[in-house]
TIRO-2110 file (N, C-alpha, C; in Angstrom, 1 decimal):
// TIRO-2110
0.9, -1.2, 0.0, N, 1, A
0.0, 0.1, 0.1, CA, 1, A
0.9, 1.2, 0.0, C, 1, A
0.5, 2.3, -0.9, N, 2, A
1.2, 3.5, -0.8, CA, 2, A
1.2, 4.2, 0.6, C, 2, A
2.2, 4.9, 1.0, N, 3, A
2.2, 5.7, 2.2, CA, 3, A
2.1, 7.1, 2.0, C, 3, A
1.3, 7.7, 2.7, N, 4, A
1.3, 9.4, 2.6, CA, 4, A
1.5, 9.8, 4.0, C, 4, A
2.6, 10.4, 4.2, N, 5, A
2.9, 10.9, 5.5, CA, 5, A
3.1, 9.8, 6.5, C, 5, A
3.6, 8.7, 6.2, N, 6, A
3.9, 7.6, 7.0, CA, 6, A
2.7, 6.8, 7.3, C, 6, A
1.6, 7.1, 6.6, N, 7, A
0.4, 6.3, 6.8, CA, 7, A
-0.2, 5.8, 5.5, C, 7, A
-0.2, 4.4, 5.6, N, 8, A
-0.7, 3.8, 4.4, CA, 8, A
-2.1, 4.3, 3.9, C, 8, A
-2.2, 4.5, 2.5, N, 9, A
-3.6, 4.8, 2.1, CA, 9, A
-3.9, 3.9, 0.9, C, 9, A
-5.2, 3.5, 0.8, N, 10, A
-5.7, 2.7, -0.1, CA, 10, A
-6.7, 3.5, -1.1, C, 10, A
-6.8, 3.0, -2.1, N, 11, A
-7.7, 3.7, -3.2, CA, 11, A
-9.1, 4.1, -2.6, C, 11, A
-9.6, 3.0, -1.7, N, 12, A
-10.8, 3.4, -1.0, CA, 12, A
-10.8, 4.7, -0.1, C, 12, A
-9.7, 4.8, 0.4, N, 13, A
-9.4, 5.9, 1.3, CA, 13, A
-9.4, 7.2, 0.5, C, 13, A
-8.7, 7.2, -0.6, N, 14, A
-8.8, 8.4, -1.6, CA, 14, A
-10.1, 8.8, -2.0, C, 14, A
-11.0, 7.8, -2.2, N, 15, A
-12.3, 7.9, -2.7, CA, 15, A
-13.1, 8.6, -1.4, C, 15, A
-12.9, 8.0, -0.3, N, 16, A
-13.4, 8.7, 0.9, CA, 16, A
-13.1, 10.1, 1.2, C, 16, A
-11.8, 10.5, 0.9, N, 17, A
-11.4, 11.8, 1.1, CA, 17, A
-12.0, 12.7, 0.1, C, 17, A
-12.1, 12.2, -1.2, N, 18, A
-12.6, 12.9, -2.4, CA, 18, A
-14.3, 13.3, -1.9, C, 18, A
-14.8, 12.2, -1.5, N, 19, A
-16.3, 12.3, -1.1, CA, 19, A
-16.5, 13.4, -0.1, C, 19, A
-15.7, 13.5, 1.0, N, 20, A
-15.6, 14.5, 2.1, CA, 20, A
-15.4, 15.8, 1.5, C, 20, A
-14.3, 16.1, 0.7, N, 21, A
-14.1, 17.2, 0.0, CA, 21, A
-15.2, 17.8, -0.8, C, 21, A
-15.9, 16.8, -1.6, N, 22, A
-17.0, 17.3, -2.5, CA, 22, A
-18.1, 17.7, -1.5, C, 22, A
-18.4, 16.9, -0.5, N, 23, A
-19.5, 17.3, 0.5, CA, 23, A
-19.3, 18.7, 1.1, C, 23, A
-18.0, 19.0, 1.5, N, 24, A
-17.7, 20.3, 1.9, CA, 24, A
-17.8, 21.3, 1.0, C, 24, A
-17.6, 21.1, -0.2, N, 25, A
-17.7, 22.0, -1.3, CA, 25, A
-19.3, 22.3, -1.5, C, 25, A
-20.1, 21.3, -1.6, N, 26, A
-21.5, 21.5, -1.7, CA, 26, A
-22.0, 22.3, -0.4, C, 26, A
-21.5, 22.1, 0.8, N, 27, A
-22.0, 22.9, 1.9, CA, 27, A
-21.6, 24.5, 1.6, C, 27, A
-20.3, 24.6, 1.1, N, 28, A
-20.1, 26.2, 0.8, CA, 28, A
-21.0, 26.7, -0.3, C, 28, A
-21.3, 25.8, -1.3, N, 29, A
-22.4, 26.4, -2.3, CA, 29, A
-23.7, 26.7, -1.7, C, 29, A
-24.1, 25.9, -0.8, N, 30, A
-25.4, 25.9, -0.2, CA, 30, A
-25.4, 27.2, 0.7, C, 30, A
-24.2, 27.4, 1.5, N, 31, A
-24.3, 28.7, 2.3, CA, 31, A
-24.3, 30.0, 1.3, C, 31, A
-23.6, 29.8, 0.4, N, 32, A
-23.5, 31.1, -0.7, CA, 32, A
-24.9, 31.4, -1.2, C, 32, A
-25.6, 30.2, -1.6, N, 33, A
-26.9, 30.4, -1.9, CA, 33, A
-27.9, 30.9, -0.9, C, 33, A
-27.6, 30.4, 0.3, N, 34, A
-28.6, 31.0, 1.3, CA, 34, A
-28.3, 32.4, 1.8, C, 34, A
-26.9, 32.8, 1.8, N, 35, A
-26.5, 34.1, 2.3, CA, 35, A
-26.3, 35.1, 1.3, C, 35, A
-26.0, 34.7, 0.1, N, 36, A
-25.6, 35.5, -0.9, CA, 36, A
-24.1, 35.5, -1.0, C, 36, A
-23.6, 36.0, -2.3, N, 37, A
-22.2, 36.0, -2.5, CA, 37, A
-21.4, 36.8, -1.3, C, 37, A
-20.3, 36.4, -1.0, N, 38, A
-19.6, 37.0, 0.2, CA, 38, A
-19.5, 38.5, -0.1, C, 38, A
-19.1, 38.8, -1.3, N, 39, A
-18.7, 40.2, -1.7, CA, 39, A
-19.9, 41.0, -2.1, C, 39, A
-21.0, 40.4, -2.3, N, 40, A
-22.2, 41.0, -2.8, CA, 40, A
-23.2, 41.4, -1.9, C, 40, A
-23.1, 40.9, -0.8, N, 41, A
-24.1, 41.3, 0.3, CA, 41, A
-23.4, 41.2, 1.7, C, 41, A
-24.0, 42.0, 2.5, N, 42, A
-23.5, 42.0, 3.9, CA, 42, A
-24.0, 40.8, 4.8, C, 42, A
-23.1, 39.9, 5.1, N, 43, A
-23.5, 38.9, 6.0, CA, 43, A
-23.4, 39.4, 7.3, C, 43, A
-24.1, 38.7, 8.1, N, 44, A
-24.1, 38.9, 9.7, CA, 44, A
-22.7, 38.2, 10.1, C, 44, A
-22.3, 38.6, 11.2, N, 45, A
-21.2, 38.0, 11.7, CA, 45, A
-21.1, 36.6, 12.0, C, 45, A
-22.3, 35.9, 12.3, N, 46, A
-22.4, 34.6, 12.5, CA, 46, A
-22.5, 33.9, 11.2, C, 46, A
-23.2, 34.4, 10.0, N, 47, A
-23.1, 34.2, 8.7, CA, 47, A
-21.7, 34.0, 8.1, C, 47, A
-21.0, 35.1, 8.4, N, 48, A
-19.6, 35.1, 7.8, CA, 48, A
-18.7, 34.2, 8.4, C, 48, A
-18.8, 34.0, 9.8, N, 49, A
-18.0, 33.0, 10.5, CA, 49, A
-18.3, 31.6, 9.9, C, 49, A
-19.6, 31.3, 9.9, N, 50, A
-20.0, 30.0, 9.3, CA, 50, A
-19.6, 29.7, 7.9, C, 50, A
-19.6, 30.7, 7.0, N, 51, A
-19.1, 30.5, 5.7, CA, 51, A
-17.8, 30.4, 5.6, C, 51, A
-17.0, 31.2, 6.3, N, 52, A
-15.5, 31.1, 6.4, CA, 52, A
-15.1, 29.9, 6.9, C, 52, A
-15.6, 29.3, 7.9, N, 53, A
-15.2, 27.9, 8.5, CA, 53, A
-15.6, 26.9, 7.4, C, 53, A
-16.6, 26.9, 6.8, N, 54, A
-17.0, 26.0, 5.8, CA, 54, A
-15.8, 26.1, 4.5, C, 54, A
-15.5, 27.2, 4.2, N, 55, A
-14.7, 27.4, 3.0, CA, 55, A
-13.3, 27.0, 3.3, C, 55, A
-12.7, 27.2, 4.6, N, 56, A
-11.5, 26.6, 5.1, CA, 56, A
-11.5, 25.1, 5.0, C, 56, A
-12.6, 24.6, 5.6, N, 57, A
-12.7, 23.1, 5.8, CA, 57, A
-12.6, 22.6, 4.3, C, 57, A
-13.3, 23.1, 3.4, N, 58, A
-13.4, 22.6, 2.0, CA, 58, A
-12.1, 22.7, 1.4, C, 58, A
-11.3, 23.8, 1.6, N, 59, A
-10.0, 24.0, 1.2, CA, 59, A
-8.9, 23.2, 1.7, C, 59, A
-9.1, 22.9, 2.9, N, 60, A
-8.2, 21.9, 3.6, CA, 60, A
-8.4, 20.6, 3.2, C, 60, A
-9.6, 20.1, 3.1, N, 61, A
-10.0, 18.8, 2.6, CA, 61, A
-9.6, 18.5, 1.2, C, 61, A
-9.8, 19.4, 0.4, N, 62, A
-9.3, 19.4, -1.0, CA, 62, A
-7.8, 19.2, -1.2, C, 62, A
-7.1, 20.1, -0.4, N, 63, A
-5.7, 20.0, -0.5, CA, 63, A
-5.2, 18.7, 0.0, C, 63, A
-5.8, 18.1, 1.1, N, 64, A
-5.3, 16.8, 1.6, CA, 64, A
-5.6, 15.8, 0.5, C, 64, A
-6.8, 15.7, -0.3, N, 65, A
-7.0, 14.9, -1.5, CA, 65, A
-6.0, 15.1, -2.3, C, 65, A
-5.7, 16.3, -2.8, N, 66, A
-4.7, 16.4, -3.8, CA, 66, A
-3.3, 15.8, -3.4, C, 66, A
-2.8, 16.2, -2.3, N, 67, A
-1.7, 15.7, -1.7, CA, 67, A
-1.6, 13.9, -1.7, C, 67, A
-2.6, 13.4, -1.2, N, 68, A
-2.8, 12.1, -1.1, CA, 68, A
-2.8, 11.4, -2.5, C, 68, A
-3.6, 12.0, -3.5, N, 69, A
-3.6, 11.5, -4.8, CA, 69, A
-2.2, 11.5, -5.4, C, 69, A
-1.4, 12.6, -5.2, N, 70, A
-0.1, 12.8, -5.8, CA, 70, A
0.7, 11.8, -5.2, C, 70, A
0.8, 11.5, -3.9, N, 71, A
1.7, 10.4, -3.3, CA, 71, A
1.2, 9.2, -3.7, C, 71, A
0.1, 8.8, -3.9, N, 72, A
-0.5, 7.6, -4.3, CA, 72, A
-0.1, 7.2, -5.7, C, 72, A
-0.1, 8.2, -6.6, N, 73, A
0.3, 8.1, -7.9, CA, 73, A
1.8, 7.8, -8.0, C, 73, A
2.7, 8.6, -7.2, N, 74, A
4.0, 8.5, -7.1, CA, 74, A
4.4, 7.1, -6.6, C, 74, A
3.9, 6.6, -5.6, N, 75, A
4.2, 5.4, -5.1, CA, 75, A
3.7, 4.1, -6.0, C, 75, A
2.7, 4.4, -6.6, N, 76, A
2.2, 3.2, -7.7, CA, 76, A
2.8, 3.3, -9.1, C, 76, A
3.5, 4.5, -9.3, N, 77, A
4.1, 4.6, -10.6, CA, 77, A
3.1, 4.9, -11.8, C, 77, A
2.0, 5.4, -11.3, N, 78, A
0.9, 5.8, -12.3, CA, 78, A
0.9, 7.1, -12.5, C, 78, A
0.1, 7.6, -13.4, N, 79, A
-0.2, 9.0, -13.7, CA, 79, A
-1.2, 9.6, -12.6, C, 79, A
-0.7, 10.8, -12.1, N, 80, A
-1.6, 11.4, -11.3, CA, 80, A
-3.0, 11.7, -11.8, C, 80, A
-3.0, 12.1, -13.1, N, 81, A
-4.2, 12.4, -13.7, CA, 81, A
-5.2, 11.2, -13.8, C, 81, A
-4.6, 10.0, -14.0, N, 82, A
-5.3, 8.8, -14.2, CA, 82, A
-6.0, 8.4, -12.9, C, 82, A
-5.1, 8.6, -11.8, N, 83, A
-5.5, 8.3, -10.5, CA, 83, A
-6.8, 9.2, -10.1, C, 83, A
-6.6, 10.6, -10.4, N, 84, A
-7.5, 11.7, -9.9, CA, 84, A
-8.8, 11.3, -10.8, C, 84, A
-8.8, 11.0, -11.9, N, 85, A
-10.0, 10.6, -12.8, CA, 85, A
-10.6, 9.5, -12.2, C, 85, A
-9.9, 8.4, -11.8, N, 86, A
-10.5, 7.0, -11.2, CA, 86, A
-11.2, 7.4, -9.9, C, 86, A
-10.5, 8.2, -9.2, N, 87, A
-11.0, 8.7, -7.8, CA, 87, A
-12.3, 9.3, -8.0, C, 87, A
-12.3, 10.3, -9.0, N, 88, A
-13.4, 11.1, -9.2, CA, 88, A
-14.7, 10.3, -9.6, C, 88, A
-14.4, 9.3, -10.5, N, 89, A
-15.5, 8.5, -11.0, CA, 89, A
-16.0, 7.7, -9.8, C, 89, A
-15.1, 7.1, -9.1, N, 90, A
-15.6, 6.3, -7.9, CA, 90, A
-16.4, 7.0, -6.9, C, 90, A
-15.9, 8.2, -6.7, N, 91, A
-16.6, 9.1, -5.6, CA, 91, A
-17.7, 9.8, -6.1, C, 91, A
-18.1, 9.8, -7.4, N, 92, A
-19.4, 10.6, -7.8, CA, 92, A
-20.6, 9.8, -7.4, C, 92, A
-21.5, 10.6, -6.9, N, 93, A
-22.7, 10.1, -6.6, CA, 93, A
-23.4, 9.1, -7.5, C, 93, A
-23.9, 8.0, -7.1, N, 94, A
-24.5, 7.0, -7.8, CA, 94, A
-26.1, 7.3, -8.1, C, 94, A
-26.4, 7.2, -9.4, N, 95, A
-27.9, 7.3, -9.5, CA, 95, A
-28.6, 6.1, -9.1, C, 95, A
-29.7, 6.5, -8.2, N, 96, A
-30.5, 5.2, -7.8, CA, 96, A
-31.6, 4.9, -8.6, C, 96, A
END
């Protein structure tokens, strides 16, 4: 198994990380829809804090996914783009 930061990661863990980042991104979008664009409307202090926290969480999770995918690709000798595409396909919501 490839190791990222000394911790072994599986493909399934990459998929879980991508799903978490995607969920955080959806939350940011929902908050933007509810509160209005940050620069376009005055948010209350609580709204601004909630939005900024959600935005930071999404950015942190996405950065973690990008790093893990890069390390996984390096360790497996595969293309980062191929791994990223496979992870994105596996993490995509399934139609019921």
